[in-house]
C-alpha positions in Angstrom: -16.8 -18.6 -15.7 -15.2 -15.6 -14.1 -12.3 -16.5 -11.5 -12.4 -13.8 -9.1 -9.8 -13.8 -5.8 -12.0 -12.6 -2.5 -9.4 -10.6 -0.7 -11.0 -8.8 3.0 -10.7 -5.0 3.2 -11.2 -2.3 4.8 -13.7 0.4 2.5 -12.7 3.6 4.0 -16.6 5.2 5.2 -16.4 7.5 3.1 -15.5 5.8 0.1 -18.5 3.4 1.2 -21.1 6.3 1.7 -20.0 7.5 -0.9 -20.5 3.9 -2.9 -23.8 3.8 -1.7 -24.8 6.8 -2.5 -23.9 6.7 -6.3 -25.4 3.3 -6.4 -29.4 4.2 -5.1 -28.7 7.4 -6.9 -28.1 5.4 -10.5 -29.5 1.6 -10.0 -26.4 0.4 -10.5 -25.0 -2.3 -7.8 -22.4 -0.5 -5.3 -20.4 -3.5 -5.8 -19.9 -2.5 -9.6 -18.9 0.4 -8.7 -16.7 -0.3 -6.4 -15.5 -3.0 -9.0 -15.0 -0.2 -11.3 -13.6 2.3 -8.9 -10.3 -0.5 -8.1 -9.7 -1.7 -11.6 -9.6 2.2 -13.0 -7.3 3.2 -10.0 -5.1 0.2 -10.3 -4.7 0.6 -13.8 -4.2 3.6 -13.1 -1.0 3.0 -9.9 0.3 0.1 -12.9 1.2 2.6 -15.4 2.7 5.5 -13.5 4.5 2.4 -11.4 5.9 1.5 -16.0 6.0 4.9 -16.7 8.9 5.2 -13.3 10.6 1.9 -14.0 11.1 2.7 -18.0 12.9 6.3 -16.9 15.0 4.0 -14.2 15.8 1.5 -16.2 16.8 4.6 -19.7 18.4 6.8 -16.0 20.6 3.8 -15.8 22.1 3.5 -18.8 22.6 7.0 -18.9 19.3 8.0 -21.9 17.8 9.5 -19.4 18.7 13.3 -19.4 22.5 15.0 -21.1 24.9 16.9 -18.8 23.8 19.8 -20.8 20.2 19.3 -20.2 20.6 18.6 -16.5 23.2 22.7 -16.2 20.1 24.6 -18.0 17.4 23.0 -15.3 20.5 23.2 -12.7 20.8 26.9 -14.0 17.1 27.5 -14.5 16.5 27.0 -9.7 19.1 28.0 -8.9 19.2 31.4 -6.9 20.6 34.9 -8.7 24.0 36.0 -6.8 
């Protein structure tokens, strides 16, 4: 048995229209389409968050970039005199 949480939220009309159109065209259930989109979106957000957290922890430990690497970047974007 699948345990699901019910969360009441509004779907922007554009998203609902797109899901309903795709459901009609593909013969799939609109709820399944929205569920898949939400799942992939959350996976993407979660992965991005984890990468940012890991990078922040590396920076806190001084492992993110050396002073030399930072200087290369500064010089690359510094306007020439």
